[in-house]
C-alpha positions as a Markdown table, in Angstrom:
| # | Residue | x | y | z |
|---|---|---|---|---|
| 1 | Met | 146.8 | 143.4 | 65.2 |
| 2 | Arg | 144.1 | 143.6 | 62.2 |
| 3 | Leu | 145.1 | 140.0 | 61.3 |
| 4 | Ile | 143.8 | 138.9 | 64.9 |
| 5 | Val | 140.7 | 141.4 | 64.5 |
| 6 | Thr | 140.1 | 139.7 | 61.2 |
| 7 | Ile | 140.1 | 136.0 | 62.5 |
| 8 | Phe | 138.3 | 136.9 | 65.5 |
| 9 | Thr | 135.4 | 138.3 | 63.2 |
| 10 | Leu | 135.2 | 135.2 | 60.9 |
| 11 | Val | 135.4 | 132.7 | 63.8 |
| 12 | Phe | 132.2 | 134.6 | 65.4 |
| 13 | Phe | 130.9 | 134.9 | 61.8 |
| 14 | Phe | 130.7 | 130.9 | 61.4 |
| 15 | Thr | 130.1 | 130.0 | 64.7 |
| 16 | Asn | 127.1 | 132.2 | 65.1 |
| 17 | Lys | 125.9 | 130.8 | 61.6 |
| 18 | Ser | 126.4 | 127.2 | 62.7 |
| 19 | Phe | 124.5 | 127.6 | 65.8 |
| 20 | Ser | 121.8 | 129.4 | 64.4 |
| 21 | Gln | 121.3 | 126.4 | 62.0 |
| 22 | Asn | 121.5 | 124.0 | 64.8 |
| 23 | Leu | 118.6 | 126.1 | 66.6 |
| 24 | Gln | 116.8 | 126.0 | 63.0 |
| 25 | Lys | 117.0 | 122.2 | 62.8 |
| 26 | Ile | 115.9 | 121.9 | 66.4 |
| 27 | Asp | 113.0 | 124.1 | 65.6 |
| 28 | Thr | 111.9 | 121.9 | 62.8 |
| 29 | Val | 111.9 | 118.6 | 64.5 |
| 30 | Glu | 110.0 | 119.8 | 67.3 |
| 31 | Ile | 107.6 | 121.5 | 64.9 |
| 32 | Asp | 107.7 | 118.5 | 62.9 |
| 33 | Thr | 107.0 | 116.5 | 65.5 |
| 34 | Ile | 104.0 | 118.0 | 66.9 |
| 35 | Ser | 102.6 | 118.6 | 63.5 |
| 36 | Asn | 102.6 | 114.5 | 63.0 |
| 37 | Leu | 101.8 | 113.9 | 66.5 |
| 38 | Lys | 98.2 | 112.1 | 66.8 |
| 39 | Arg | 96.9 | 112.6 | 70.2 |
| 40 | Phe | 93.5 | 110.6 | 70.7 |
| 41 | Ser | 93.7 | 106.6 | 69.4 |
| 42 | Phe | 90.7 | 104.3 | 69.6 |
| 43 | Gly | 90.9 | 100.5 | 68.8 |
| 44 | Ile | 90.3 | 97.4 | 70.1 |
| 45 | Lys | 92.4 | 95.0 | 71.9 |
| 46 | Met | 92.2 | 91.1 | 72.0 |
| 47 | Gly | 93.9 | 89.2 | 74.8 |
| 48 | Ile | 93.9 | 87.8 | 78.5 |
| 49 | Pro | 92.0 | 89.2 | 80.7 |
| 50 | Asn | 89.9 | 91.3 | 78.1 |
| 51 | Ile | 89.1 | 88.6 | 75.7 |
| 52 | Leu | 87.6 | 91.1 | 73.1 |
| 53 | Gly | 87.1 | 95.0 | 74.2 |
| 54 | Leu | 87.3 | 98.8 | 73.4 |
| 55 | Thr | 90.3 | 100.7 | 74.3 |
| 56 | Thr | 91.0 | 104.5 | 74.2 |
| 57 | Glu | 94.1 | 106.8 | 75.2 |
| 58 | Ala | 95.1 | 110.6 | 74.7 |
| 59 | Ile | 98.6 | 112.3 | 74.5 |
| 60 | Leu | 98.6 | 115.0 | 76.9 |
| 61 | Pro | 100.7 | 117.8 | 75.9 |
| 62 | Ile | 103.4 | 117.7 | 78.9 |
| 63 | Phe | 106.8 | 116.2 | 79.6 |
| 64 | Lys | 107.2 | 116.4 | 75.4 |
| 65 | Asn | 104.3 | 114.3 | 74.6 |
| 66 | Arg | 105.1 | 111.4 | 76.9 |
| 67 | Val | 102.2 | 110.9 | 79.3 |
| 68 | Ser | 99.3 | 109.2 | 77.9 |
| 69 | Pro | 96.1 | 108.4 | 80.2 |
| 70 | Tyr | 94.0 | 105.2 | 79.0 |
| 71 | Leu | 91.1 | 103.4 | 79.6 |
| 72 | Asp | 90.0 | 99.9 | 78.2 |
| 73 | Tyr | 86.6 | 98.2 | 78.8 |
| 74 | Ser | 85.2 | 94.5 | 77.8 |
| 75 | Ser | 82.5 | 92.5 | 78.6 |
| 76 | Phe | 82.7 | 88.6 | 78.0 |
| 77 | Lys | 81.0 | 85.3 | 79.3 |
| 78 | Leu | 82.8 | 81.8 | 80.0 |
| 79 | Asn | 81.3 | 78.7 | 80.8 |
| 80 | Pro | 83.9 | 76.3 | 83.0 |
| 81 | Asp | 82.8 | 73.4 | 84.6 |
| 82 | Lys | 79.1 | 73.3 | 85.9 |
| 83 | Thr | 79.3 | 77.5 | 85.9 |
| 84 | Ser | 78.4 | 80.4 | 84.2 |
| 85 | Ile | 80.5 | 83.5 | 84.3 |
| 86 | Asp | 79.7 | 87.1 | 83.5 |
| 87 | Leu | 82.8 | 88.9 | 83.3 |
| 88 | Asn | 83.2 | 92.8 | 82.7 |
| 89 | Tyr | 87.0 | 94.0 | 83.1 |
| 90 | Thr | 88.1 | 97.8 | 83.6 |
| 91 | Asp | 91.2 | 98.9 | 83.2 |
| 92 | Tyr | 92.7 | 103.0 | 83.5 |
| 93 | Gly | 96.2 | 104.3 | 84.1 |
| 94 | Met | 98.9 | 106.0 | 82.3 |
| 95 | Asn | 101.0 | 105.1 | 79.8 |
| 96 | Ile | 104.4 | 106.6 | 79.8 |
| 97 | Tyr | 106.2 | 106.9 | 76.1 |
| 98 | Ile | 109.9 | 106.8 | 76.0 |
| 99 | Asn | 109.8 | 109.2 | 73.1 |
| 100 | Ser | 108.1 | 112.6 | 72.2 |
| 101 | Lys | 106.1 | 111.7 | 69.3 |
| 102 | Gly | 103.5 | 109.2 | 71.2 |
| 103 | Asn | 104.6 | 105.7 | 70.0 |
| 104 | Gly | 106.8 | 103.2 | 69.9 |
| 105 | Leu | 107.7 | 101.6 | 73.2 |
| 106 | Tyr | 106.3 | 102.7 | 76.8 |
| 107 | Ala | 105.7 | 101.6 | 80.1 |
| 108 | Ser | 102.0 | 101.3 | 81.8 |
| 109 | Leu | 100.8 | 101.7 | 85.0 |
| 110 | Gly | 97.5 | 101.0 | 86.2 |
| 111 | Ser | 94.1 | 100.1 | 88.0 |
| 112 | Gly | 92.3 | 96.8 | 86.8 |
| 113 | Thr | 88.9 | 95.6 | 87.9 |
| 114 | Leu | 87.5 | 92.0 | 87.2 |
| 115 | Ser | 83.8 | 92.1 | 88.0 |
| 116 | Ser | 82.2 | 88.5 | 88.1 |
| 117 | Leu | 78.6 | 87.3 | 88.7 |
| 118 | Ile | 79.1 | 83.7 | 88.9 |
| 119 | Phe | 76.5 | 80.9 | 88.3 |
| 120 | Phe | 76.8 | 77.8 | 89.9 |
| 121 | Glu | 74.7 | 74.8 | 88.4 |
| 122 | Asn | 73.8 | 71.4 | 90.4 |
| 123 | Ile | 76.1 | 71.8 | 93.6 |
| 124 | Glu | 75.3 | 70.3 | 96.7 |
| 125 | Leu | 74.1 | 72.8 | 99.2 |
| 126 | Thr | 73.4 | 72.1 | 103.0 |
| 127 | Asp | 71.1 | 74.0 | 105.4 |
| 128 | Glu | 71.5 | 75.0 | 109.3 |
| 129 | Asn | 69.6 | 71.6 | 110.0 |
| 130 | Gly | 71.8 | 69.6 | 108.1 |
| 131 | Asn | 69.9 | 69.0 | 105.0 |
| 132 | Lys | 71.0 | 68.4 | 102.1 |
| 133 | Gly | 70.1 | 68.5 | 98.0 |
| 134 | Ile | 71.4 | 69.8 | 94.5 |
| 135 | Gly | 70.9 | 73.3 | 93.8 |
| 136 | Thr | 72.1 | 76.3 | 92.0 |
| 137 | Ala | 73.4 | 79.5 | 93.6 |
| 138 | Gln | 75.2 | 82.6 | 92.5 |
| 139 | Leu | 78.1 | 85.0 | 93.5 |
| 140 | Lys | 79.1 | 88.7 | 92.7 |
| 141 | Glu | 83.4 | 88.7 | 93.2 |
| 142 | Asn | 85.5 | 91.7 | 92.4 |
| 143 | Ile | 89.3 | 91.3 | 91.9 |
| 144 | Asn | 91.3 | 94.9 | 91.9 |
| 145 | Thr | 94.5 | 94.9 | 90.8 |
| 146 | Phe | 97.7 | 97.0 | 90.5 |
| 147 | Asn | 98.8 | 96.4 | 86.8 |
| 148 | Ile | 102.6 | 96.8 | 85.0 |
| 149 | Lys | 102.5 | 96.7 | 81.5 |
| 150 | Leu | 105.3 | 97.1 | 78.8 |
| 151 | Gly | 104.0 | 98.0 | 75.6 |
| 152 | Ile | 104.8 | 98.8 | 72.1 |
| 153 | Lys | 102.7 | 101.0 | 69.4 |
| 154 | Ser | 103.6 | 101.4 | 65.9 |
| 155 | Asn | 103.3 | 105.1 | 64.3 |
| 156 | Ser | 100.4 | 105.5 | 62.0 |
| 157 | Lys | 97.5 | 106.4 | 61.8 |
| 158 | Ile | 95.8 | 102.7 | 61.5 |
| 159 | Phe | 98.0 | 101.7 | 64.5 |
| 160 | Phe | 99.0 | 98.5 | 66.2 |
| 161 | Arg | 99.9 | 97.8 | 69.6 |
| 162 | Leu | 101.1 | 94.6 | 71.6 |
| 163 | Glu | 101.3 | 94.5 | 75.5 |
| 164 | Val | 102.4 | 92.2 | 78.1 |
| 165 | Gly | 102.6 | 92.6 | 81.8 |
| 166 | Tyr | 100.8 | 91.4 | 85.5 |
| 167 | Gly | 98.0 | 92.6 | 87.7 |
| 168 | Ile | 98.8 | 92.3 | 91.0 |
| 169 | Gly | 96.2 | 91.2 | 93.8 |
| 170 | Lys | 94.9 | 89.2 | 95.8 |
| 171 | Ile | 92.6 | 86.2 | 94.5 |
| 172 | Pro | 90.3 | 84.0 | 96.3 |
| 173 | Asn | 91.0 | 80.3 | 96.7 |
| 174 | Asn | 87.2 | 79.6 | 97.9 |
| 175 | Leu | 84.0 | 81.0 | 97.5 |
| 176 | Asn | 81.1 | 80.9 | 100.4 |
| 177 | Leu | 77.9 | 80.3 | 98.5 |
| 178 | Thr | 74.2 | 80.5 | 99.5 |
| 179 | Gly | 71.4 | 79.1 | 97.1 |
| 180 | Ser | 68.3 | 77.6 | 97.2 |
| 181 | Phe | 67.7 | 73.4 | 96.3 |
| 182 | Ser | 65.3 | 70.5 | 97.1 |
| 183 | Tyr | 65.2 | 67.5 | 99.1 |
| 184 | Glu | 62.7 | 64.8 | 100.4 |
| 185 | Lys | 62.1 | 63.9 | 103.3 |
| 186 | Asp | 59.5 | 61.5 | 104.7 |
| 187 | Gly | 58.2 | 60.7 | 101.5 |
| 188 | Ile | 57.8 | 64.8 | 101.0 |
| 189 | Ser | 59.4 | 67.5 | 98.8 |
| 190 | Asn | 60.9 | 70.5 | 100.5 |
| 191 | Ile | 62.6 | 73.5 | 99.3 |
| 192 | Ser | 65.3 | 75.3 | 101.6 |
| 193 | Asn | 68.0 | 77.6 | 101.6 |
| 194 | Gly | 71.5 | 76.2 | 102.1 |
| 195 | Ser | 75.2 | 77.2 | 101.4 |
| 196 | Ser | 78.1 | 75.8 | 99.9 |
| 197 | Asn | 81.9 | 75.8 | 99.9 |
| 198 | Glu | 83.3 | 75.9 | 96.4 |
| 199 | Ser | 87.0 | 76.1 | 95.1 |
| 200 | Phe | 87.5 | 79.6 | 92.7 |
| 201 | Pro | 86.5 | 78.7 | 89.0 |
| 202 | Thr | 89.3 | 78.2 | 86.3 |
| 203 | Ile | 89.7 | 81.5 | 84.8 |
| 204 | Pro | 92.7 | 81.5 | 81.7 |
| 205 | Gly | 95.2 | 84.0 | 83.0 |
| 206 | Ile | 94.1 | 84.3 | 86.5 |
| 207 | Gly | 96.1 | 82.9 | 89.4 |
| 208 | Lys | 96.9 | 82.9 | 92.8 |
| 209 | Asn | 98.6 | 86.3 | 92.8 |
| 210 | Gly | 97.3 | 88.1 | 90.2 |
| 211 | Ile | 96.5 | 88.4 | 86.6 |
| 212 | Ile | 98.6 | 87.8 | 83.5 |
| 213 | Ile | 98.0 | 90.3 | 80.7 |
| 214 | Gly | 98.9 | 89.9 | 77.4 |
| 215 | Asn | 96.8 | 91.3 | 74.4 |
| 216 | Phe | 97.1 | 92.9 | 70.6 |
| 217 | Gly | 95.2 | 96.1 | 69.7 |
| 218 | Phe | 94.8 | 98.0 | 66.4 |
| 219 | Gly | 92.6 | 100.7 | 65.6 |
| 220 | Ile | 92.8 | 104.7 | 64.8 |
| 221 | Ser | 94.8 | 107.6 | 65.7 |
| 222 | Leu | 94.0 | 111.0 | 64.9 |
């Protein structure tokens, strides 16, 4: 009987000691993860469709530090044939990290807005009386997308990031323009307002059903 009690006591002692050590290891890992976690990141992104812009994100203390709201913004100009385009791109949403350290592989869901002010030069316009002439026109067009991305972020104070994805949205095929033009009739120069139907200008990464997303970024994590 004493032998059984002794064996039980030894088994309980070593089991309890092992369990306590495992709990201590888990606590140490969690403390190290939290102490090394960099919650705020600020940096620059380069690629499509943002060309060159700013980015920021913050790791929230929920779901074991896996959720991170982000915001990207950029402003740039393009000059396709016979057009000049001022673009502003905004992308915001949530990054969802695989691990609990706020870095590594992540999936991203967000909303993007590509705001464009398009200037058309030397286009043919027609007024309501059928008069035609060469003039200029401008148009504001916003493209809204639902963005799905996959990315990876380095674990360092100076971080590097790579993202690929797609923004699902409706891209217009044609644009209805209005503008002013000059024409001659009976030897007299006249100015009139007219309209024209033009194809949507070619912008890198923009297709019929959405926007290709691919960018590289770097910055600082705090």
